[in-house]
Wavefront OBJ file of the C-alpha trace (Angstrom):
o trace
v 152.589 152.676 -11.425
v 150.457 152.429 -8.298
v 153.404 150.877 -6.467
v 155.422 154.018 -7.126
v 152.701 156.103 -5.483
v 152.671 153.845 -2.441
v 156.445 154.066 -2.136
v 156.277 157.840 -2.505
v 153.693 157.935 0.291
v 156.002 155.942 2.574
v 158.942 158.199 1.779
v 156.967 161.376 2.459
v 155.572 160.134 5.775
v 158.967 158.847 6.894
v 160.333 162.375 6.608
v 157.457 163.916 8.587
v 158.003 165.465 11.999
v 155.617 164.868 14.879
v 155.865 167.818 17.297
v 153.516 166.243 19.862
v 155.730 163.179 20.169
v 158.886 165.267 20.340
v 157.370 167.470 23.056
v 156.306 164.435 25.097
v 159.779 162.924 24.879
v 161.432 166.240 25.754
v 159.231 166.648 28.844
v 160.505 163.433 30.397
v 164.029 162.309 31.031
v 165.267 160.260 28.084
v 167.769 158.378 30.259
v 165.286 157.497 33.002
v 164.850 153.928 34.175
v 161.850 151.816 33.235
v 159.437 151.193 36.102
v 159.927 147.961 37.982
v 157.657 145.057 37.104
v 155.741 143.807 40.121
v 154.287 140.359 40.692
v 150.525 140.134 40.339
v 150.071 139.046 43.948
v 151.875 142.138 45.186
v 149.630 144.348 43.086
v 146.532 142.697 44.531
v 147.824 143.141 48.094
v 148.155 146.930 47.739
v 145.377 149.269 48.784
v 143.074 150.576 46.106
v 143.995 154.089 44.969
v 141.686 156.826 46.249
v 140.749 160.111 44.652
v 140.988 163.276 46.676
v 138.417 166.065 46.376
v 140.456 167.995 43.788
v 140.621 164.907 41.575
v 136.889 164.307 41.948
v 136.083 167.935 41.070
v 138.378 167.837 38.034
v 136.855 164.543 36.892
v 133.298 165.869 37.260
v 134.228 169.046 35.397
v 135.746 167.041 32.554
v 132.686 164.767 32.401
v 130.402 167.804 32.191
v 132.522 169.318 29.413
v 132.450 166.048 27.458
v 128.668 165.734 27.852
v 128.200 169.321 26.614
v 130.464 168.611 23.670
v 128.513 165.428 22.853
v 125.226 167.355 23.036
v 126.591 169.782 20.451
v 127.318 166.885 18.088
v 123.845 165.335 18.346
v 122.243 167.573 15.710
v 121.607 166.544 12.120
v 124.677 166.330 9.932
v 122.867 167.303 6.748
v 120.430 170.219 6.814
v 116.887 169.725 5.506
v 117.331 171.653 2.241
v 120.389 169.617 1.248
v 118.657 166.365 2.237
v 115.697 167.247 -0.011
v 118.065 167.852 -2.927
v 119.766 164.525 -2.266
v 116.440 162.698 -2.076
v 115.353 164.188 -5.408
v 118.490 162.810 -7.034
v 120.613 164.254 -9.779
v 118.723 166.056 -12.513
v 120.075 165.478 -16.006
v 120.547 168.718 -18.012
l 1 2 3 4 5 6 7 8 9 10 11 12 13 14 15 16 17 18 19 20 21 22 23 24 25 26 27 28 29 30 31 32 33 34 35 36 37 38 39 40 41 42 43 44 45 46 47 48 49 50 51 52 53 54 55 56 57 58 59 60 61 62 63 64 65 66 67 68 69 70 71 72 73 74 75 76 77 78 79 80 81 82 83 84 85 86 87 88 89 90 91 92 93
Protein backbone atom coordinates (compact mmCIF):
# COMPACT_ATOMS: atom_id res chain seq x y z
CA UNK A 1 0.00 0.00 0.00
CA UNK A 2 2.85 2.38 0.77
CA UNK A 3 4.08 2.00 -2.80
CA UNK A 4 0.77 3.37 -4.05
CA UNK A 5 1.26 6.47 -1.90
CA UNK A 6 4.75 6.99 -3.27
CA UNK A 7 3.50 6.64 -6.83
CA UNK A 8 0.67 9.07 -6.09
CA UNK A 9 3.23 11.54 -4.74
CA UNK A 10 5.27 11.28 -7.95
CA UNK A 11 2.18 11.77 -10.10
CA UNK A 12 1.05 14.83 -8.15
CA UNK A 13 4.47 16.51 -8.24
CA UNK A 14 4.91 15.74 -11.94
CA UNK A 15 1.79 17.76 -12.67
CA UNK A 16 2.92 20.74 -10.58
CA UNK A 17 3.77 24.07 -12.16
CA UNK A 18 6.80 26.08 -11.10
CA UNK A 19 6.15 29.77 -11.88
CA UNK A 20 9.66 30.86 -10.85
CA UNK A 21 11.25 28.51 -13.37
CA UNK A 22 8.81 29.51 -16.09
CA UNK A 23 9.48 33.20 -15.44
CA UNK A 24 13.25 32.68 -15.58
CA UNK A 25 12.99 30.82 -18.87
CA UNK A 26 10.64 33.44 -20.33
CA UNK A 27 13.03 36.26 -19.40
CA UNK A 28 15.82 34.83 -21.53
CA UNK A 29 15.81 33.82 -25.15
CA UNK A 30 14.99 30.13 -25.43
CA UNK A 31 16.81 29.84 -28.77
CA UNK A 32 19.99 31.57 -27.60
CA UNK A 33 23.38 29.96 -28.06
CA UNK A 34 25.30 28.39 -25.20
CA UNK A 35 28.35 30.38 -24.11
CA UNK A 36 31.63 29.31 -25.64
CA UNK A 37 33.90 27.09 -23.57
CA UNK A 38 37.31 28.65 -23.07
CA UNK A 39 40.59 26.90 -22.35
CA UNK A 40 41.81 27.20 -18.78
CA UNK A 41 44.99 29.01 -19.83
CA UNK A 42 42.97 31.69 -21.58
CA UNK A 43 40.87 32.21 -18.48
CA UNK A 44 43.99 32.63 -16.35
CA UNK A 45 45.46 35.15 -18.81
CA UNK A 46 42.46 37.50 -18.54
CA UNK A 47 42.42 40.38 -16.09
CA UNK A 48 40.61 39.89 -12.82
CA UNK A 49 37.12 41.39 -12.83
CA UNK A 50 36.78 44.63 -10.86
CA UNK A 51 33.80 46.01 -9.01
CA UNK A 52 32.75 49.57 -9.61
CA UNK A 53 31.48 51.80 -6.80
CA UNK A 54 27.82 50.99 -7.49
CA UNK A 55 28.55 47.28 -7.19
CA UNK A 56 30.48 47.81 -3.96
CA UNK A 57 27.66 49.90 -2.46
CA UNK A 58 25.05 47.31 -3.46
CA UNK A 59 27.17 44.50 -2.02
CA UNK A 60 27.68 46.35 1.27
CA UNK A 61 23.97 47.12 1.48
CA UNK A 62 23.09 43.48 0.90
CA UNK A 63 25.64 42.35 3.51
CA UNK A 64 24.15 44.76 6.05
CA UNK A 65 20.63 43.52 5.31
CA UNK A 66 21.73 39.89 5.71
CA UNK A 67 23.49 40.65 9.01
CA UNK A 68 20.35 42.40 10.33
CA UNK A 69 18.24 39.45 9.25
CA UNK A 70 20.64 37.03 10.97
CA UNK A 71 20.52 39.12 14.16
CA UNK A 72 16.74 38.79 14.15
CA UNK A 73 17.05 34.99 14.01
CA UNK A 74 19.49 34.73 16.93
CA UNK A 75 16.82 34.79 19.65
CA UNK A 76 15.52 31.72 21.45
CA UNK A 77 13.25 29.49 19.40
CA UNK A 78 11.20 28.32 22.37
CA UNK A 79 10.02 30.86 24.93
CA UNK A 80 10.77 30.28 28.62
CA UNK A 81 7.22 29.30 29.65
CA UNK A 82 6.99 26.62 26.96
CA UNK A 83 10.48 25.34 27.81
CA UNK A 84 9.47 24.97 31.47
CA UNK A 85 6.42 22.94 30.44
CA UNK A 86 8.59 20.75 28.24
CA UNK A 87 11.13 20.22 31.02
CA UNK A 88 8.37 19.18 33.43
CA UNK A 89 7.26 16.50 30.98
CA UNK A 90 3.80 15.23 30.21
CA UNK A 91 1.48 14.97 33.18
CA UNK A 92 -0.76 11.91 33.16
CA UNK A 93 -4.45 12.71 33.85
